[in-house]
N, C-alpha and C positions, 0 to 999 in steps of 0.2 A: 149181679150185671151191670147197676150204675158204678159198684167199684172198678169192675173190670174195664168199665170204659174209661173209668180215670187212671188205671195203670196204663191202658193203651195209649193214652194220649201222652204220659210221661214218656213211655220208649219212644215215642215217633219225635219227641220235643228233644228229647237226650241226644238221640239220633241226628238230628238236626244239627244240633249244634257241634257233635263231633265233626259233622263233615263240613260245616262251615270253618273251623277249626282247621282243617287239614286240607281245605283249598289253598292251592300255590299262590303265592304272591307275584305279582306281576314282574316280568324280567325284563328289563329295560334295554334300551338297543346302543351299540358304540359306534360312530362313526367319525373316525378319527381324521384330521388333516392337519397341515399346517402352512403356515407362510412365513416368508420375509417379512419381521417386522413392517418395514417402509410400505412394504404390498399390502399388508394387510390394513395400515392406516387408509391405503389410498383406495377405500370401497373394495377391500377384499379381492383384489385382483392376483392372477398366478398364484394359485392356490397347489399347494404340496408339490414343492420342486424334488426333485431326488437328491440333487446335488448342491449342497452349501459350503461355504467358507468358514473357515475357523475366524472365531470372533464376530460372526455374522447374527444378530440381532434375529429370533425365532419366537413366532407366537403360535402355540398348540390351540386347538380348537377341535371341538366335537359338534356335527353337524347335526345331532339330536338332543332334544333338550328332554327327554322322560326320566331319569334316574335322579336320585337326590343328592349322590356324591360322585364327583369326578377327581379322578388324580391319575395323572400322566408320569411315565418313566421314561426320561429321554435316552437312556440307555449305556452311555458315558460312563465313567468311574465314579461312585457314590451314587449314581441313580438308574442301577442296572436292578430291573422287576426279577429278573433269577438268582440274585442274591438277597432278597428280603429277607428269607427265612433261614439262611444260613445259622449254624451254629457258632455262638461266643467262643468257645473252647479251640482257637486256632492261633496262629501267631500273632502277637500283637500286632504289626502293620496290617493284618487284615482283618483283625477283630476289630480296630480302630473304625477302617472302611466299612465294616458289617453295622457295626452299631449306630454310628454316628452319621454315617452318609450315605448308605442306601436304602433312600427313602424316595416315595414318591412326591410327585410337586402338587399340591392341593389346588384345582379350577374353583374358578367363580364365576357367576352369572353377571355378564357386562347388561348396561341398558340396553343393549339390541336383543338380549335372550338368548346369548352364545356363551358356551362355558370355554373359558380361556385362561390360561396359565396369567396370574397378575400382573409379575414380569417378566419380561421377554429374557431367553433364553439364549445363551450361546455355549457352542463347544469349543473347549480350548486346545482340543489334538485333533489331528486328521485320523479316519479311519471309516469305519463301516458300522452303523449302531442300530440295533433292532429298538424302535420304539414301542412302547406299551401304551394303552390307555384302558384304566379300568372304569368301569359305572356301576355303581350299585344302588339300590333301592333298598332300603333299611327298614326293619320293621321290629315289632315286636321289644321295644325300649332298646334298639341297637342290638340285642342280642342275636336277630336272624337277618339276612339279607338275599338278594338274588342279585347277581352280576353278568355282566357283558364284558368281555375282554376285546380290544380289537390291538393290531400290531403290525407295524411298520418297517421299512427299510431305509435310512438315512446313510447318502455318503457325504463324509464330509472332507472337504480337499483343503490343501493350505500349500498356498506359495507366498514366495518373499515379497512382499509389495515393492513395485519398481520405485527406486529413489531417483532415477535420471529419466524419468517420463517426459514425453510430448505435452504434457496437460498443461499448458502454464498458466491456466485460471488458478491451479493449487497451489504451483510453485514450490514444489518441495525441495529444490535444489538452490541456492543463491549465496555464488562467491561473492566475496568482498576484496578489495585490494589497498593497500596505502599507496599514498604519492605524495610529492611537493607541489602545491600548485604555482604556478609560473607568474600568477595574475597578482596573489598577494603574498607568495611566499609559504605560507601555511602549509601543514600538512593535512591531506583530505582521506578520506575513505568513499572509493567507488564501488559501485555495485557492475559485476560483469553481466553484459547483454548476455539474453538468453540465446542470439544468435551467434554467439561465441564460445557457445557450450556443446562441443562437436563429439556424439554419442554412436559409437561403432560397438555394437553386441554389449559386451560389458568393459569395453574401455572405453574412459571416458576422459577428451582432452580439454583444458579452459585454455581459449585463445587470450594470451595477458599483454595489454600495451608494454612497450619498451620501459617507461619509467616506472611500472610495478615492481615492489620489493618482494620477490619470490619466495622469500626467507620469512616473512611477515604477513600471511595470509589468514583469511577468516572466513569459513563456510558455514551456512546455516543449511541444516538439512531434516529433511521429515519424511519418514516413510509411516503409515497409518498402522499402527497396532503392532510396531516392529522394533527391536532397538538394533542401534549403528554404533558401530566401533571403528575406529582407523587405528593401524597397524603400528602409528608413530605419530607423536603430539597430542594436545590435551583434548579431550571429548567431556560436554558437559551438558547437563538436560534440563530443559526450562518445563516445568510442571506446567504452567500458564499456558507456552504456547504448544505444549507436547512435541516439542524439538529440539534438535541436537544442534551445538557450536562446536566445531572444530577450529583449532588455532594451531597451525604449525605450517612448516614448510615444503615446496614443493619442489625444490631443488633436486629432487630424486622423486620418483612416483612413489603413491602411496595406495594400499589396501584397504577399501572399505569395505566392511561385510554387514549385511542388513539380515538379522534373524527374526523370523516371526515368531508367535506365541507359541505355536507348536512345534518349534526347533527348526523351521525349514530355513535355508540358510541361502543367501547368493551373494558372492563376491564382485567389487569392480576395481579394477585398474583405474587409478587417477594421476592425472600427469598435467606440467603446464608447458604451453607453446609460448613462448616469450615471440612476441613480433617486433619486426625489423624496426630501427629507430624511424621517425617521421621526417621529411627533408624539405616540408616546409619553412620557410623564415621571411614571411610577411608581416607588415605593419598594416593593421588593417582599419583601425579608426583610430584618432590622436584628438584629445582636444586640452584645450588649458583652460580649468574650470569649465563656465558656461560659452565658451569660444569655442567653437569645432574647428578643425583644420581640413584642409582639404588635400588630397594626396592625388600627385599625379606623377605616376612613375616612383621613382626614390625622391622627389621633394613632397616634402609638406608646408603646405601655406597656412597660416594660422592668423585671420584677422584680428586683432587685439585694439583695443582701446589705448591711444596715447598717454602714455604715464601711468600704465599700469605695471606695478611691481611684480617681476617675473625672476626675480633673483632668489626664491626661496617657493617655488610650486609644486604641486605633486600632480602631474598631467594623468589623464584618463586616457587608457589603450587597451587596443586589443590585438593580438597579435596569432599567428597561425599556431596550431593545437601544436601543445608541448613546446612551441619554441620559446625562447626567452632575450629579454632585451637589455640592454647594456647601454652604459656612457663610459665610455673607454673599459675601464676593467670592474666599474662597479656594475650590478645587475640593478636593475629598476624594476619597480613593483608597480602595477597599475593604481592609481589614488592613496599609495603608501609611501613612496620615496620621494623626498625634496628633490628637486634639481635645480639648477640654476641655468636659466635660458637666455641670460640677457645677450644678446647679438648672435643669438640663435645657436643649436648645437647639432652634432651628430649621433644619430642612435645606432647600434648595430643589435640585428638581430638574429638570432643564433637559433640554429634548427636543432632537433635532437641530434643528429648525426654529425652534428659540429660546423656544419657547414655555415654560412653566415652573407648577410647582405645589410649594407648601412642604408640609412635615410637621414637626410637633411634637411632639420626645422629651420623655417624662415617666417620671421615675425612680421607682421604688415600692421605698424601701428598706425590708428586711423584718427587722426583731433577729433576733439569733441567742439563741434561748433553750429550754429545754425546758421543753414545757407541762404534761407529765403523767408520773408515772411509778407502777408497781405491784409488787407481788410477787406476780405470776402465778402462778408454781408452789407458793405456799402455799394451805391450803385450811382456811377461807374466805380469800380474796385479799385481801390488806392495801395498800391506798392510801396514797401517800406525800403529804405535806403541803408544797408547795412555799411559799418564802417568796424574793419578788422581789429582796427588798430586800437581804437578806444571803445570797442564794442559797445555801441551804442546802433540805434536803429531808428530813423527817422522818416514819420510818415504823414505827408503834407496833405492836407483836406480842405475841401470849401469852407469858407466861413457860415458858421450857424450851424455846421453839420455836429449831431447830436454823437457823441464818442463815447458815450456812458454805458451803452448796450452793443459791443460789438463783439462779432464772432470772426477771430483771425485764423488764418490759416498761413501753414509755414511748415519747412524742409529742414532736418536736421543731422548730421552724421550718424552713421550705422551706431547699434547700440542706444544712444541717449535719448532722452523724454525732456519736456517742459514740465517746470513748475512754478506757481507763484504761491512762495510760501512753501507750504505741505502740500497743495494742492494740486495735481495733476493736471495740466492743459491739454484737451484732446484738439487738434487741428480740424477745423471745419466745424466743430462740433461747440465747444466751450465757450460761453459768452464772457467777455471782459469788460472791464469798466477803464476805459484810457484817457479820462477826464484829466489827470495828473499821470505823471512818466512814472511806468509800469517796469519793474524789476522781472526779467523771464529766466528764469534759471535752467540751462542746458545742462544736464547730468547722466553720468552714468552711474556712478556710484557716491558715496558720502566723500569720498578723496579726488574724484573726477568730474570737475563741473566748470562752467563757464557761466559766469552773468551777464545777461544783455541786458541795457536799460533802451526801453521805446518812448519815444518822444514824440506826441502829436502838434504839429504846427499849423497855423492856418495862414493862408497868403495875405 
């Protein structure tokens, strides 16, 4: 009986072992979703968009996390779930796709416990794709598994990127043109303002100023994830800017083709519209060095110190937009061209349309002199007598007056300042010792000055 009991126990134990080994392993759940990667990074907003764009980054995700292995097949060429087990004994190109490319993308668990593809995925071509997500629980050292399979359909659309859009913040289209600057005569490059780019459907017109060289234009173009070609001229690509530059002539219209990654193209007709010549012919400002002129009608009066050499000066001036300045038949460039203004001169301002206006330059020479001096710190104030011939100033004070610390007040001609030696004397401020004769230098420049000798006398 005892042996029977032992035998019975062994049978029951073996049965239990068999039952346990045959128990089903748990089947995971598969709940597929996806996001535009930018939306995924923004706290998982806008889940599972049914339509995405070519080249748009996508993050696939499982909303469940009870599996051991997660693999996603996006469904396009090289990642097609239905081709994963095809025979390799097929045409070479198909074999290559099947053997090397028709694979699933392994997913990983991120810090939030979500299973996602490690790197964003994007579709290269438009179409309708079936996406599969396989979730497996693996056991018996990988020899067995249970699997849940989920699928969904994604529609991928592809439109050529707009090259001539209204989004000036991105500024995808920037034309340049060259012209000769009437200020200094140098060749300049200017950017066409966005308001001068007129778009009507697929026709684009650039309004160029009269002086622009229409045969020598340069256009910066940028269409995201697209290639750009022009039917004539030179197109180069800058990898750093991810942008194209075209150089050529718009004497005749050009065709620009924008082709997306998926092969969808859009064409634009580009032409130039040369604006009429400007009619402005005004002299707007005029100065000789630091001496500004006053413009009254067609007369320009410039106050300058007497003795200033104006036989070889470079006046600074501005004229109407795109106008030019001439003395005789010689073009004048502001701050660049030397001119002889001795006795005055006439400038001719010529507009783009060749009309012109003359301006007479009149020089008003102001002598350098001291016109008044007084000892304002004395009570009563003592006023000096100026002898313009001898350039002496006599100040009579009472006997016993202390003149070692006197503050003089004075007036001088326009442009002039007063010095004792190298020290500037400020009227009504600077204290001066007049115990002995003092030389006051009334000075405009190192070449223009007059010395006055101040003598104090007692009655």
